N, C-alpha and C positions, 0 to 999 in steps of 0.2 A: 393564601398559600405562603408558607415561610421560605426562607432562603435555602434551607437544607433540602426541602422537598424539590425545589427548582433545580438544585445541583444534582440531586438524585435522579431527576428526569433527564437532565441535559447530558450527563456523562454517558449513558448507554447510546443516546442518539448521536453524540459526537463520535464514539468509536464505530458506530454503524456507518456514519458518513466517511470516516477514515477507511473503513473496509471497502466501501463502494468505490471511493476514489482510487484505492489501491488496485481493485479489480479492473477498473476502466483503464488505468495507466498500464498495468501489466498486459492487458489485452491489446492495447495499441502498440506497445513496445514489441511484443512477440509477433504481432501481425506485420508490422513494418520490417522486422528482422527477416521474416519468412519471404516477404516480397523482395528484399535485398538479396537474399540467398538465391531466389529464383532467377533474378536478373544476372547475378554474378556468382555462379556456383563455386568458382575457384577461391573466392574470398570467404567461404562458409565458416572456416575455423575462426577467423578474426571477428566476423559478425556475431557468431554464436558466443564467443568469449565476452564480447562487450555487452551482449544482451543478458547473459547470465549475471554479470556484475551489476548491471542496472536493475535487474529483477531482484537481486539480493538487497540492494539499497532501498528499493521501494518496499519490500517486505519488512525491512528493518524499521522503516518509519511507521509502518502499521503496528508493529509489535511495540514500538515506543509509545504510541497512542494508547494501546491496551494497558501497558504498564502504568501510564499516567492515570488512567481510569481506576485501576485497582488502588493506586496510592491515594487518590482523592476520595474514593469510596470509604476508605478508612477514616477520613476526616468528617464524613457526613454523620 
């Protein structure tokens, strides 16, 4: 198997791992935020704002991984 074939196989696997990691991370972040809101409902606005900013950053990293895959697929 040549290097191009290995890269062609590794790129989709890498973006799949990035998506799985993003899903797990978002699930934990949202779960912990819901627990925090349940414990302290008066702080819901601050908790929700921080959670949304964190979720956006997690999603941005996943999109960056997808963009890198598309850029490297052009090189294969």
